[in-house]
N, C-alpha and C positions, 0 to 999 in steps of 0.2 A: 504493500500500500504506500510505503514511503516513496517509491519510484513512480507511482501512478497518479498521485494527487498533485495538482498544480501548486497548492499552498506549501507542500513539504519539499518540492523539488529543489528550491534554493538551498535548503539545509543539506540535501543529498549532494548537491554540486560542491558546496563550499566547506563541508566538514572535512577536517584533516584526519579524523579517526572515526570509524564507524563500526559498530558491533551488530552483526546479523544473527538473529535468533532463528535458526532453521528448524525443520521438523525433527532432525536427528542430531545436529551439531550446532555449536556456536562458532561463528567466524568473526575474526577481527581484521579490519582493513584500514590501512593508512595510505599515504602517498607513495610508499616504497614497497610494502609487503602485504600479503594476505596470509593469515594463519588460522589454525583451528586446533581442536583436540587431536586431530589426525596429523595435520601438518604442523607439528609443534615448533619446528625451526623456521617456519614461514616460507613462503614462495615469493621471491623478489619480483617486483615490477621492473626493476632496473638491473642491468648486467653489472657484474663486478669489474672494476677497472684494472687494467694491467699497470705495471710499474711505469712505462713510458707515458701512458695516458694520465696517470696520477701526477707525474712530474710536470707534464705540460699544463695540466689544470692548475697546479700550484703556482707555476710561473706566470701564466697568462691571467689567471683569476677572472674569468668572464663574469660580467655584471649579473647576467640572469642565471648563472650557475647551472648551465645545462648538463644533463646527464644522458648517457647513452641508454635508451630504453629498450626493453624487450617486449614487443607487442604480443608475443605468444605466451607470456608468463601466466596470464589468467584471463579467461574469456568473460569479460564483463563490459557491458555497454557504458559503464560509468568509470572505467579504468582511466588512469592519468596518461595513457599512451595513445590509444586509438579511440577512446570513448568520448562521451560528452564532456567529461572533465578535461580531457586533452584540448577540446575545442575552446573551452573557457580559458584555460591556461594560455593558449596562443593569443587570444584576444586581450589578455591582461598584460601582455609583454610591453604595451605602451609605445607602439610605433607612431611617432609623431612626425617623421620625415615624409617627404613627398613620395608617394607610392606609384609604382608602375600599374598599368591596367591589369596585368595578371595578378599582382599582389592585392589589388582592390578586390578582384574576383575571389581570391582565396579567402580573404577575411569575410567577405560577404557570405560565402558558403559556410564558413565556420559558425557565423552568427545564426544563420537560418537553420543549421542543424539543431541549435538550442530552441529557436522559435518553433520549429516543427514539433519538437518533443513537448513543449509546453501546450501547444494547441491540440495535441492528441491526448493530453492528460485529462483526468477527471476533475470536475469542479462544479459546484452548485451555482456559483455566481461568476459571470464572465469577468467582472471587475477583479476577482481574485487572481485570475490569470495575468491580467495587466499589471497588477501590483507585484506579483511574484517575479515577472521578468524585468520589471523596473528595478528590483533589488539587485539582479545580476548586472544590469547596466551601471548601477552605482558602484559596484565592485570593480568593473572594468575601468571606469573613470577614476576611481580612487587609486589605481595602480600607477598614476602619473600621466595618463593619457588625457590630453586636452580636447579630444574628439567630442563633438556635440551629439547628444542623443535626441532624436526627433521622432516622437510618437511611435516608438518601436523600431525605428531605422537609425542608421548612423550617417552623419554628414560625410565622414571620410570616404565612404563608398556608397553614397546615396543613390547614384544612378543605377547601380546594380540592385540595391535594396528595393527600389521601386518595382522591380520585376517579379515580385512575389505573385503567387496565384493560389487559389483554393483547390486543393487536390480532391477533397471529398468533404461531405458534411455541410454543403451550402444550405443556408436558410433564407427566409425572406428578409428583406431589408429591415434592420432593427428599428423599432419605433423611436427609440431614444438614441441620439447621436453621441458616441463616446470619443470619436477621433475623426480627423478629416478623411475623406474618401481615399486618398493616396496611401493611407496607412492600413496594414492588415488588422489593426485593432478596431477598425470601423465595422468589421463583418465577423461572422461566425464561420467555423469550419477548420479543417486541417490545412495549415499553411505550408507551402513548399516552394522550391525554386528550381529552375532548370533552364539551361541554354540548349539550343538544338544540337550544337556540335558535340555535346556530351552523350547524345543518344544515337549518333550516326557513326558509321565506320570511317574514321579519318586517319588510320594508321599509315605512317609514312608520309603524311601530308603536313603542311604548315598552316597554322591557324593564326589569324590576326583579329583582334577585337578593336573596333572603332567606336568611340563615344561620340555619337552624332547629336547628342543633346548636351546642354549645360544648364546648371542651376543659376538663376539670376538672383542676385542679392536682394532680399526683401527687408523692409523696415521692421522694427521690433514689434509693432502692433500687428502686422500681418503674420509674423512668425507665431506670435501668441495665439492668434485666431486660427492658426493651422492652414494658412494660405501658402501654397508653393508655386513659385514662378519658374517656368522652364522655357528655354529657347530650343526648339526642336523641329524636325520635319513633321508636318501634320497632313494626313491623308484623309480624304472623304470616303466614308463607307457608302457604297451605292446599293448593296443588296446583302441580306442576311438569310442564311438557310440553316435550319436546325438539323442536327444529326443525332446519333444515339448517345446516351449517357450525358445528356445535358451539355453537349458541345455544339458549337456553331461554326459555320464556314462563312467568312466575310469576303465580299468582293470589294476591293479597294481601288480607287482611281488614283493613278500616279502619272507622272509626266512621261513614263515609258509605256503607258497603257494600263489595263486593268489586271490586277494580281489577286490571287486568292490567299487567304490567311485563316488560321485556326484561332478561335476565341474560346477561352475558359472564363465564363462570367463569375463575378464575385457573389452574386445573390441568385436565389431561385426565381424571384419575380422580375427578372430582367426582361425588358420589353424591346424586341428587335425592330419595332416600328418607329423608335425614337431617332432623332438626328444624331448620328454617331460619327466619331472621328478616331483615327489611329495616330497616336503620338509615338514616333520611333525614338528609342533611347540608345540601344546598343545594336551595332551591326557586326555580324560575324562573317569574315571572309576566309574561306579555306582554299588554299592553293594546291596544285597537283603535286608539288615537291617543295623541299625546304628552300629552294632558290627563288620561290615566288614568281615563276615565269608565267604560269597559266592558272586561271581561276577554275577551281573545281565546283564550288558552290558558294552562294551568298545568302545569309539568313538575317532577317530583321527581328528584333525583340522590342516590344513596347507595351503600352497600355491603351485600352479602349476607353474613350471619354464620351460623355454626352454634354451638349452645350446647354447652359442655363442663362436666362435673361432676368435681371433684377432691376426694377425701376427705383430710382432714388432722386434726390434733389439735383444731383449733378447730371442726371440723365439715365440712360439704360446701361447697366453694367453687365458685361459678358464674362462669365466664368465657366469652368468645366468641372465635371464630377466623374470620377473613375467608376467604371462599371465592369471592368474585366482586364484580362491579360491576353495579348496576341503574339503568335509566332507566324512568320511569313518567309517563304523561300522565293527568291527572285528568279524568274525565268531567264536563262542565259542562252544566247546564241553563240555557239562555239565554232561556227564556220568562219575561218579566217578571210574568206573571200566576200563575206557578207559585211557591209559597212556598219550594220547595226551592232555587230559584235564588239567593235572597239568603242562605240558610243555608249553602250550599256555598261561596259567595264569601267570606262572613265567616270560615268555617273555614279556607280556604286562605290568607287574607291575615293571619291571626293566628298568632303564634308560640306553640306549645303547650309545656307544662311538660316532657314527655318522661320518659324513663327514664335512669338512670345505669347505664352498662355498662362493663365492663373488657375490653379486647381485647388478646389476647396474640399 
């Protein structure tokens, strides 16, 4: 039960020592060993160092005091090597330097491993889940990281964090709003993350990630109100078709023609008849080889929005509300004699100006 309840998960993640009362034995677990009445000497999570490694460690004295870990020491999803605790430890290392795109992606995936665990946990109140994961965020920030925590997402890798989706357990739109629509805290269900290149066969090929969106600095009042301003390519959805398992196929109008995309809606009462737009955030380009000479495939990742109009004293205000996550594969013309092949490749590899949108 300690590993299933959202309220108790922070204690499970952060405890340095844990005693497990099993049906036959009592187990003791810390950050280095696990022991029981049978394994009296304990089984290490960490390998013993040789003399050269000990000497090197003594001379260099690394700040984070890394150890060589043995991932096969004990099969636990909470172990400090490959489990959830390992993800939390990586996030707590306090990387404040400028990160590469691949490093941002790695930290994003680590964080959403924890988010996914929390959203699959048992709780009677959805607010308990939010409070519980907020406690983990405070621990990450207290480790010396100046990174800003934004409604369940991190500013350090915000563009990747915006690409969450509800894998299962969607409900109708909550009557009470707890968070802005761009945050997973605004809806119910099991939260996950996925880029297309992770589920395709790309062995022997080179992948490049392009951030085609950027976060526009907002004033303090907008941040407090949960308003996020993005500058990104914005495509009009011309048709929506429903498929099995509450998935949808979108027809999107682009400068290169109409392209199909997959949509995973955030809520059950999603209305395909609304005026919808696709905001592209991350573009994945996979090349045929490591020399990046020929393009194998290009995928776009982003969020689906609906436009909202609000009348005020200043006039009509246009904002957007997130309704889902989309994945799109661009059609490629691979005939060198066809002039469209070069034009499409040039279009896909260049970052366009885009539109400035405000998402609430």
